[in-house]
TIDO-713655 format. One line per 2 residues: their letters; for each residue x, z, y of N, C-alpha, C, O. Coordinates in pm, whole numbers, plus 32768, in hexadecimal, padded with zeros to 4 digits. Example, Ala and Ser with C-alpha at 12.3 -4.5 7.8 and 13.67 -1.06 7.14 Angstrom:
2
as	8527/830C/7DC7/84CE/830C/7E3E/8528/830C/7EB6/8590/834E/7EB4 | 8505/82C4/7F1F/8557/82CA/7F96/850A/8313/8003/853D/8324/8072
# end
This chain:
213
mt	8053/8000/7F89/8000/8000/8000/8057/8000/807D/80B7/804D/8087 | 8037/7FA9/80DD/8082/7FA4/8159/8071/8026/81A6/8004/805E/81AD
sh	80E1/8056/81DE/80DD/80D1/822A/80F3/80B2/82BE/8148/8061/82E1 | 80A6/80F2/8314/80AB/80D9/83A3/80DD/8155/83EB/80B2/81C5/83CE
sv	8138/8141/8449/8174/81B3/8490/8122/81D6/850C/80EB/817F/8550 | 811B/8258/8527/80CB/828C/8597/8123/82E8/85EB/8168/833F/85B7
li	811F/82D2/866E/8168/8326/86CC/8104/8377/871F/80A0/8340/874E | 811E/83F7/8731/80C5/8451/877B/8100/8470/8804/8174/8499/880E
le	80B1/845E/886E/80D6/848A/88F4/8074/84F8/891C/8005/84DC/8949 | 809E/8574/890C/8047/85E8/8922/809D/865E/894B/80FD/8680/8907
dr	807A/869E/89BC/80CF/8708/89F0/80AD/8793/89BB/80FC/87F0/89CB | 8037/87A3/897D/8013/8826/8947/8041/882F/88B6/800D/87E8/8861
pe	80A3/8887/8898/80DD/888C/8812/8078/88A3/87A3/8083/8868/8737 | 8013/88F8/87BC/7FB3/8915/8752/7F5D/889A/8731/7F39/8885/86BE
ia	7F3C/884B/8798/7EF0/87D0/8780/7F48/8769/873A/7F1C/8727/86DB | 7FC5/875C/8768/8022/86FD/872A/8034/871C/8696/8038/86C0/8644
kr	803E/879C/8673/8051/87C3/85E6/7FD7/879E/8592/7FE5/876F/8521 | 7F60/87B2/85C9/7EE6/878D/8580/7EE0/86F6/8569/7EBB/86C8/84FD
le	7F06/86AA/85CE/7F06/8618/85BF/7F70/85ED/8559/7F58/8593/8509 | 7FE4/862C/855E/804D/860D/84FE/801E/8625/846F/8033/85D2/8417
ra	7FDD/8697/8457/7FAC/86B8/83D1/7F44/8651/83A2/7F45/8627/832F | 7EEC/862A/83FD/7E85/85C8/83D9/7EC2/8542/83B2/7E93/8500/8356
il	7F2C/851A/83F8/7F6F/849C/83D9/7FB8/84A5/8354/7FAF/844A/8301 | 8001/8513/833F/8052/8521/82C6/7FFF/8528/8247/802E/8503/81DB
kt	7F82/8557/8253/7F2E/8561/81DB/7EDE/84E1/81C1/7E96/84D9/815E | 7EEB/847E/8219/7E9E/8402/820C/7EF0/8395/81CB/7F57/836B/8201
eg	7EC4/8367/8157/7F0B/82FB/8112/7F08/827E/8167/7EA0/8257/819B | 7F7D/823F/8174/7F86/81C5/81C3/7FBC/81DC/824F/7FD1/817D/829B
ld	7FD4/825C/8273/800B/827C/82F7/808D/82CA/82EA/809D/831C/8290 | 80E9/82AF/8346/8165/82FB/8352/8170/8331/83DF/8143/82F2/843E
la	81AC/83A5/83ED/81C1/83DF/8471/8247/83AE/84A8/82B0/83CC/8470 | 8241/8362/8515/82BC/8331/8554/82FF/839E/85A4/837A/83A4/85AD
gs	82AD/83F7/85DF/82E4/8463/862F/827F/8493/8695/820F/8461/869B | 82A8/84F6/86E5/8251/852C/874E/82A1/853D/87CE/8319/855A/87CB
ag	825D/852A/883D/829B/8540/88C0/823B/8590/8915/81C2/8579/8913 | 8271/85EF/8961/821E/8644/89B4/821B/861B/8A46/81DF/865F/8A99
al	825D/85AC/8A65/8261/857D/8AF0/825F/84E5/8AF1/8287/84A5/8A90 | 8231/84AD/8B60/8224/841C/8B6A/82AA/83D4/8B61/82B7/8373/8B17
dr	830D/8404/8BAA/838F/83BF/8BAD/83CC/83B6/8B21/83FB/834D/8AF7 | 83CB/8427/8AD9/8400/8428/8A50/83AB/83D1/89F5/83E0/838A/89A0
gm	8328/83D7/8A07/82CF/8385/89B5/82E7/82F0/89C8/82E8/82A5/8966 | 82FA/82C5/8A44/8313/8237/8A5F/8394/820A/8A1B/839C/819C/89E5
qm	83F9/825F/8A20/8477/823E/89DE/8463/8230/8948/8497/81D2/890B | 8419/828C/890C/8404/8289/887B/83AE/8211/8851/83C3/81D9/87E6
if	834F/81EA/88A5/82FC/8175/8885/8353/80FC/886C/8343/80B6/8808 | 83AF/80E3/88C8/83FF/8068/88BE/8476/8077/885F/84AC/8013/8830
dl	849F/80F2/8844/8509/8107/87E0/84D2/80FE/8751/8511/80C4/86F9 | 845B/8139/873B/8424/8144/86B4/83C0/80D7/8692/83A7/80BE/861C
rp	8385/8095/86F6/8325/8028/86E3/82B6/804D/867E/82A6/800A/8618 | 826B/80B5/869C/8200/80DF/863F/818C/807C/863F/8180/8027/8697
rv	8137/8088/85DA/80BE/8034/85D1/804F/8069/862A/7FFE/801C/865E | 804A/80EF/863B/7FE2/812F/868B/8020/81A0/86DC/8079/81E6/86AC
il	7FEF/81B2/8759/8011/822C/87A2/7F90/827B/87B8/7F29/8244/87DF | 7F99/82FD/87A0/7F2F/835B/87C8/7F5B/8395/884C/7FC5/83D3/8853
vd	7F0D/8384/88B4/7F3F/83A9/8938/7EDC/83FF/8985/7E66/83DE/8992 | 7F0F/846E/89B7/7EC3/84C3/8A12/7ED2/8488/8A9F/7F3B/8451/8ABF
lg	7E6B/8494/8AF1/7E73/845D/8B78/7EBB/84BB/8BD8/7EFD/848D/8C36 | 7EAF/853F/8BC2/7EE8/859F/8C20/7F6F/85D3/8BF4/7F79/8646/8BC9
lp	7FD6/8581/8BFD/805D/85AC/8BD8/80A2/85EB/8C50/807F/85CB/8CC2 | 8103/8644/8C3B/813B/8691/8CAA/8185/863E/8D12/818E/8666/8D86
dg	81BA/85CA/8CEB/8207/8579/8D4A/81C4/84F5/8D6B/8205/849A/8D9F | 8143/84E9/8D4F/80FD/846C/8D70/8081/845A/8D1B/805D/84B1/8CCC
sg	8041/83E9/8D2D/7FC5/83CB/8CE5/7FE2/8379/8C68/8033/831D/8C69 | 7F9C/839C/8BFC/7FA8/834F/8B81/7F7C/82BF/8B91/7F9C/826A/8B3E
ie	7F32/82A2/8BFB/7F05/8219/8C14/7F7D/81BD/8C28/7F76/8146/8C08 | 7FEB/81F2/8C5C/8065/81A2/8C6B/8098/8174/8BE3/80C5/8102/8BD4
ai	8092/81CC/8B80/80BD/81A7/8AF9/805F/8140/8ABC/808B/80E3/8A79 | 7FDC/8151/8AD3/7F79/80F2/8AA0/7F94/8067/8AD8/7F94/8005/8A8E
aa	7FAA/805F/8B5B/7FC5/7FDE/8B9A/8046/7FA0/8B66/804F/7F26/8B56 | 80AA/7FF5/8B4B/812A/7FC1/8B1A/811B/7F83/8A8F/8151/7F18/8A75
va	80D3/7FC6/8A35/80C7/7F91/89AD/806B/7F17/89A9/8074/7EC6/894D | 8012/7F0B/8A0B/7FBA/7E96/8A10/800B/7E17/8A24/7FDD/7DAA/8A01
na	8083/7E24/8A5C/80D9/7DB1/8A75/8152/7DAD/8A18/81AF/7D60/8A2F | 8152/7E00/89AF/81C3/7E04/8952/81CA/7D83/8900/8167/7D3C/88F1
dw	8241/7D67/88CB/8254/7CEA/8880/8246/7CFF/87E9/8276/7CAD/879B | 8205/7D6B/87BF/81E4/7D80/8732/8155/7DB5/872A/811B/7DDA/8791
ei	811C/7DBB/86B4/8092/7DE8/86A5/808C/7E7F/86B3/80C5/7EC9/8663 | 8046/7EAC/8718/803A/7F3B/8733/7FB7/7F54/877D/7F93/7F08/87D8
ds	7F72/7FBE/8757/7EF5/7FE4/8799/7F00/8074/87CA/7F4E/80C3/8794 | 7EB2/8095/882F/7EB1/811D/8864/7E28/815C/8852/7DC1/811C/8866
lv	7E29/81DA/882B/7DB0/8229/8817/7DBB/82A7/886D/7E17/82F7/885A | 7D5F/82B8/88CB/7D61/832C/8924/7D28/83A6/88DB/7CC1/839F/8899
is	7D70/8416/88E8/7D3F/8498/88BA/7D46/84F3/8933/7DB4/851C/895B | 7CD5/8515/8970/7CDA/8558/89F1/7C69/85BD/8A02/7C01/85B4/89C0
vf	7C7F/861C/8A5C/7C13/8675/8A85/7BC3/8636/8AF6/7B56/8664/8B17 | 7BF9/85CD/8B32/7BB9/858E/8BA4/7B52/8528/8B78/7B73/84C7/8B33
gd	7AD4/853D/8BA0/7A6C/84DE/8B7F/7A27/84A8/8BFA/79BA/846F/8BEF | 7A64/84B9/8C70/7A25/8487/8CE9/7A30/83EF/8CF1/7A8B/83B3/8CB9
ea	79D2/83B3/8D35/79C4/8322/8D36/7A42/82DB/8D68/7A6E/8279/8D2C | 7A7C/830C/8DD5/7AEC/82C6/8E12/7B61/82BA/8DB1/7B9C/824F/8DA3
rv	7B82/8329/8D6C/7BF5/8325/8D10/7BD8/82CD/8C97/7C2F/8283/8C6A | 7B5E/82D7/8C63/7B3C/8286/8BEE/7B45/81F1/8C0E/7B81/81A5/8BC3
vq	7B0A/81C9/8C7E/7B0D/813C/8CA4/7B9D/810E/8CBA/7BC3/80A0/8C92 | 7BEC/8162/8CFB/7C7A/8140/8D10/7CC0/8129/8C8B/7D0A/80C7/8C7B
ai	7CA9/8182/8C2C/7CEC/8178/8BAA/7CC3/80FA/8B5F/7D18/80B5/8B27 | 7C42/80DA/8B5F/7C12/8064/8B19/7C46/7FE6/8B5D/7C70/7F88/8B19
qa	7C43/7FE4/8BE0/7C74/7F6F/8C28/7D0A/7F5C/8C16/7D3C/7EEC/8C1A | 7D53/7FCB/8C01/7DE3/7FC2/8BE9/7E02/7F8D/8B5E/7E70/7F5C/8B45
ga	7DA0/7F98/8B01/7DB5/7F62/8A7C/7D9B/7FC0/8A08/7DB4/7F9C/8995 | 7D68/8039/8A23/7D4A/8096/89B6/7CE1/805A/8959/7C81/801C/8988
rg	7CF3/806A/88D7/7C97/8033/8874/7C3A/809B/8839/7BE6/807A/87E5 | 7C48/8116/8864/7BEF/8181/8836/7BFE/81F8/8892/7C61/8203/88DA
yl	7B9B/8252/888F/7B9F/82C5/88EA/7B58/8339/88A6/7ADE/8336/8892 | 7BA5/839F/8883/7B6F/8415/8840/7B84/8491/8897/7BEB/849F/88D8
lk	7B21/84E9/8898/7B2E/8566/88E0/7B69/85D1/8885/7B4D/85D5/880D | 7BBC/8627/88BE/7BFF/868D/886F/7B9E/86F2/8835/7BC0/873B/87D7
gg	7B26/86F9/886A/7AC3/8755/8834/7A8D/8729/87AD/7A45/8775/876C | 7AAD/86AD/8782/7A7E/867A/8702/7AD4/86AD/868F/7B29/8704/86A1
dl	7ABC/8676/8619/7B02/86A0/85A0/7B88/8658/8597/7B8F/85E7/8566 | 7BF3/8699/85C5/7C76/865A/85C6/7CAD/8645/8539/7D06/85F2/8525
dq	7C78/868E/84D7/7CA6/867D/844D/7C82/85F2/8417/7CBD/85C4/83B5 | 7C22/85B0/8457/7BF8/852B/842A/7C3F/84BB/8475/7C1C/8446/8465
vg	7CA2/84DD/84C7/7CE0/8477/851B/7D2A/840E/84C7/7D39/839C/84F2 | 7D57/8433/844F/7D99/83D1/83F8/7D3B/8360/83D5/7D61/82EB/83D9
ad	7CBF/8382/83B3/7C59/831D/8395/7C3B/82C9/8410/7C24/8251/8405 | 7C3A/8309/8485/7C21/82BF/8501/7C91/825A/851B/7C77/81EB/8548
il	7D0C/8281/84FF/7D7E/8227/8514/7D75/81AF/84B4/7D8D/813D/84DD | 7D53/81C8/8437/7D44/815A/83D8/7CD4/80FC/8403/7CDF/8083/83F4
sl	7C68/8134/8437/7BFB/80E2/846A/7C2C/808A/84DC/7C09/8014/84E3 | 7C7C/80C3/8535/7CB3/8078/85A6/7D08/8004/8574/7CFB/7F93/85A5
in	7D5F/801E/8513/7DB8/7FB8/84DE/7D69/7F47/849D/7D93/7ED4/849F | 7CF6/7F69/8464/7CA2/7F05/8421/7C3C/7EC3/847E/7BDD/7E84/844F
gg	7C50/7ED1/84FF/7BFB/7E8A/855E/7B8C/7EDB/859B/7B3F/7EA7/85EC | 7B82/7F5B/8578/7B1A/7FB0/85B1/7B44/7FEA/8637/7BB6/7FD9/8663
sp	7AE7/802E/8678/7B02/8071/86F7/7ACA/80FE/86F2/7A5A/8116/8720 | 7B16/815D/86B9/7AE4/81E7/86B0/7AC3/821D/873A/7B14/8212/8797
is	7A4E/8257/8748/7A24/8286/87CC/79C3/82FA/87BB/7966/82F3/876B | 79D9/8365/8806/797F/83D7/8801/78F6/83AE/8837/78EE/8366/889B
pa	788A/83DA/87F7/7804/83B2/8822/77E8/83CE/88B6/77A7/837D/88F8 | 7818/843E/88E9/7801/845E/8976/7840/83F5/89D2/780B/83D7/8A3D
ia	78B1/83C0/89A6/78F5/8359/89F6/78A7/82D7/89EF/788D/8297/8A55 | 7881/82B1/8977/783D/8230/8964/77B6/822D/89AA/7792/81CA/89E9
rh	776C/8299/899E/76E1/8299/89CD/76D3/82C1/8A60/7675/8297/8AA3 | 772E/830F/8A90/771B/8346/8B17/7780/830D/8B7C/7759/82DB/8BE6
vl	77FF/8316/8B5B/7865/82F3/8BBE/787F/825D/8BC3/7889/8224/8C30 | 788B/821C/8B50/78B4/8190/8B51/784A/8131/8B85/7865/80B9/8B93
nr	77D3/8163/8BA0/776F/8108/8BDA/779D/80D3/8C61/776A/806E/8C91 | 77FC/8117/8C9E/7832/80E6/8D1C/7879/805F/8D0C/7887/8013/8D6C
lg	78A6/8042/8C93/78E6/7FC1/8C7C/7886/7F4E/8C97/78AF/7EDD/8CAF | 7804/7F6D/8C92/77A3/7F03/8CAC/7772/7F00/8D3A/7712/7EB8/8D58
dh	77B0/7F4D/8D94/7780/7F54/8E1D/7776/7ECC/8E60/771C/7EB3/8EB1 | 77D5/7E74/8E3E/77D8/7DF2/8E80/77A5/7D84/8E25/77B2/7D0E/8E43
ad	776B/7DAB/8DB4/7737/7D47/8D57/76A8/7D24/8D7B/7664/7D6F/8DC2 | 767B/7CB1/8D49/75F1/7C8A/8D61/7595/7CEB/8D1A/75B2/7D16/8CAB
ad	7528/7D0E/8D59/74CA/7D70/8D20/7468/7D2A/8CC3/73EF/7D2D/8CDA | 749C/7CEB/8C5B/7447/7CA5/8BFC/73F9/7D08/8BA7/7429/7D77/8B8E
tp	7384/7CE1/8B7B/733B/7D2F/8B18/7374/7D0D/8A90/73BB/7CA9/8A83 | 7357/7D5F/8A29/738A/7D3F/89A3/7367/7CB1/8977/73BB/7C6D/893D
de	72ED/7C85/8993/72C6/7BFE/8969/7315/7B93/89B2/7338/7B2C/8978 | 7332/7BAB/8A33/737B/7B48/8A80/740C/7B3C/8A55/744A/7AD2/8A66
vg	7444/7BA7/8A1C/74CE/7BA0/89EA/74D7/7B3A/8979/753B/7AF3/896E | 7471/7B33/8926/746B/7ACC/88BF/74B7/7AE9/8840/74DD/7A8C/87FA
lt	74CD/7B6A/881F/750D/7B89/87A0/74AD/7B6D/872E/7436/7B8D/8736 | 74E0/7B32/86C2/748E/7B1E/864C/747C/7BA2/8603/74C0/7C04/8621
tr	7422/7BA5/85A3/740D/7C1F/8555/748D/7C47/850E/74B0/7CBD/8509 | 74D4/7BE5/84D6/7551/7C02/8490/75BA/7C38/84F0/7602/7C97/84CF
es	75C4/7BFF/8567/7625/7C2F/85CA/7604/7CBD/85F5/765E/7D0F/8608 | 7583/7CDC/8606/755B/7D64/862B/757D/7DC7/85BC/75AA/7E36/85D8
di	7569/7D9E/853E/758B/7DF4/84CC/7621/7E11/84CB/764B/7E82/84B4 | 7670/7DA9/84E3/7702/7DBA/84E3/772E/7E13/8556/7786/7E67/8545
lr	76F2/7E02/85CA/7716/7E53/863E/76F4/7EE6/8627/7740/7F3E/864F | 7683/7F01/85E6/7660/7F8B/85C6/76C5/7FC8/8565/76EB/803C/8572
av	76F1/7F78/8505/7756/7FA8/84A6/77DA/7FC4/84ED/781D/8028/84D0 | 7800/7F6C/854B/787A/7F81/8599/7870/8002/85E9/78D1/804E/85F1
sr	77FB/801C/8624/77E8/8094/8676/77F5/8113/8623/7812/817E/8658 | 77DE/8108/859F/77E9/817D/8547/7875/8189/850B/788F/81E2/84BA
gy	78CF/8130/8534/795B/813B/850A/797F/80F3/848B/79ED/8106/8457 | 7924/80A0/8454/7944/8059/83D9/79AA/7FEA/83F2/79A8/7FA9/845B
kr	7A02/7FD6/8392/7A65/7F6C/839A/7A26/7EE7/8373/79BC/7EE2/8335 | 7A6A/7E7A/8399/7A35/7DF6/837A/7A24/7DE4/82E3/79C2/7DA8/82B5
re	7A82/7E17/8296/7A79/7E0B/8204/79FE/7E54/81CF/79B9/7E22/8176 | 79E4/7EC9/8207/7970/7F17/81DC/78ED/7ED3/8204/788D/7ED2/81B8
ia	78EB/7E9B/827C/7873/7E53/82A9/785A/7DDA/8251/77E7/7DBE/822C | 78C4/7D93/822E/78B7/7D1E/81D7/787B/7D46/8151/7824/7D00/811C
gq	78A9/7DB8/811A/7873/7DE6/809A/77E2/7E0F/80A4/7793/7DF3/804A | 77BD/7E50/8110/7733/7E7D/8124/76D3/7E06/812E/7663/7E0A/80FB
ld	7701/7D9C/8171/76A9/7D2A/818C/76BE/7CB6/812A/767C/7C4F/8133 | 771C/7CC9/80CC/7739/7C63/8067/7762/7BDE/80A7/7732/7B74/8081
is	77BC/7BE7/8109/77F5/7B72/8149/788D/7B84/814E/78BF/7BF0/812E | 78D6/7B1D/8175/7968/7B27/817A/7995/7B6B/81FA/794C/7B70/825D
eg	7A11/7BA1/81F7/7A49/7BDD/8270/7A54/7B75/82DF/7A40/7B94/8354 | 7A74/7AF9/82BA/7A7D/7A8E/831C/79F9/7A76/8363/79F5/7A5E/83DB
tv	798C/7A7D/8316/7907/7A6B/8352/78E7/7ADE/83B0/78AC/7AC9/841A | 790D/7B58/838A/78FA/7BCB/83E3/7947/7BB3/8465/7914/7BCC/84D2
gn	79C3/7B83/8458/7A14/7B68/84CE/79D5/7B00/8529/79D9/7B0C/85A3 | 799B/7A98/84ED/7957/7A31/853C/78E1/7A6A/8588/78CB/7A4A/85FD
hi	7894/7AC0/8545/7822/7AFF/8587/7851/7B58/85FB/7813/7B58/8666 | 78BE/7BA2/85E5/78F1/7BF9/864F/7920/7BA7/86C7/790C/7BCF/873A
tn	795E/7B35/86AC/7986/7ADC/8719/790C/7AAF/876A/7912/7AAB/87E5 | 789F/7A8E/8726/7824/7A65/876A/77E9/7AD9/87BA/77B5/7AC6/8828
iy	77F1/7B52/8781/77BF/7BC9/87C8/780D/7BDD/884B/77D1/7BF6/88B3 | 7892/7BD1/8843/78E5/7BDF/88BB/78BA/7B7B/8926/78AC/7B9E/899B
rk	78A5/7AFE/88FC/7882/7A94/895B/77FB/7AB1/899D/77EB/7AA2/8A16 | 779B/7ADA/894D/7714/7AF2/8983/770E/7B6E/89DD/76C4/7B70/8A3F
lk	775C/7BD3/89BC/775D/7C4D/8A0C/77C3/7C49/8A7E/77C7/7CA2/8AD3 | 7816/7BDF/8A7E/787C/7BCD/8AE6/78E1/7C3F/8AE5/7900/7C7C/8B4C
vr	7914/7C5B/8A6C/7977/7CC5/8A5B/79ED/7C8E/8A0A/79EB/7C1D/89DB | 7A55/7CE3/89FC/7ACE/7CB6/89B7/7AFA/7D12/8946/7B60/7CF8/8906
sn	7AAE/7D7B/892C/7AD7/7DD8/88C3/7A5E/7E1E/8888/79F1/7E1D/88C2 | 7A71/7E5B/8812/7A05/7EA5/87D2/79D2/7F15/882A/7959/7F2C/8833
ie	7A2D/7F5B/886A/7A05/7FD0/88B8/79AE/7FA7/892E/794F/7FEE/8950 | 79CD/7F36/896D/797A/7F03/89DB/78F4/7ED0/89A6/788C/7EE1/89E5
av	78F8/7E91/8930/787C/7E5D/88F5/781A/7ECF/88D8/77A3/7EC3/88F3 | 784D/7F3C/88A1/77F7/7FAF/8883/77BE/7FE9/8903/7748/800B/890A
aq	7813/7FF6/896A/77E5/802C/89E9/777A/7FD5/8A29/7714/8008/8A58 | 7791/7F53/8A2A/772F/7EF6/8A64/76AC/7EF9/8A16/7640/7EF9/8A50
aa	76B8/7EFC/8992/763F/7EFC/893E/75ED/7F7A/8955/7572/7F75/8958 | 7631/7FEE/8964/75EB/806B/897F/75A5/8064/8A07/7534/8091/8A16
rk	75E9/802B/8A68/75B1/8020/8AEF/7536/7FC6/8AF1/74D6/7FE2/8B38 | 7539/7F5C/8AA3/74CA/7EFB/8AA2/745B/7F20/8A40/73F6/7EDB/8A37
gi	746E/7F8F/89F7/7407/7FBA/899B/7404/7F6E/8918/739D/7F6C/88D4 | 7474/7F2E/88F4/747A/7EDF/8879/7493/7F3A/8801/7460/7F21/8793
i	74E2/7FA3/8816/74FF/8002/87A9/74DC/808F/87D8/74EC/80EF/878D
# end
């Protein structure tokens, strides 16, 4: 089984240790290391080239959003997953616009973060319900106020979007609907186009705002 490396940017030692344990117990993940400050974390990102970074936004020497923006332009495959106490609209929108592919609140079950990381690697967008339903609706502030019918999602596309919102991977969705992963991917591409978004996390937010899911 392919193993994926994960780097943690978290300044609170007790939280970092919990995240480390969750990664180490998850088959398919390796711990690349941990950094308690932005400057050290940025250095480790480019030295170690991890597959995923778990990043807190409130680091002692800067914002984790800087790290998110940096990996969005990296020359290897890498995704960022926010783990934060901050759930206010401004920070969430900043993080998503910078390139974050998921956003979890620290008040959730950190022991399950390994599963969330695997979901991210497989094309999912792990997101705390409070973020998806309440805060991320701001992502649609400048979008057209279409009704669900005007968006034009097919029944199959709506089913797939609901599955995505619940954190299912493309492989799992394909098995549930008895279709190929490629077909799931094609449907997701159509969903992005119709909702005018570029990622799963934006699609879920837009769909919640429009009353589709």
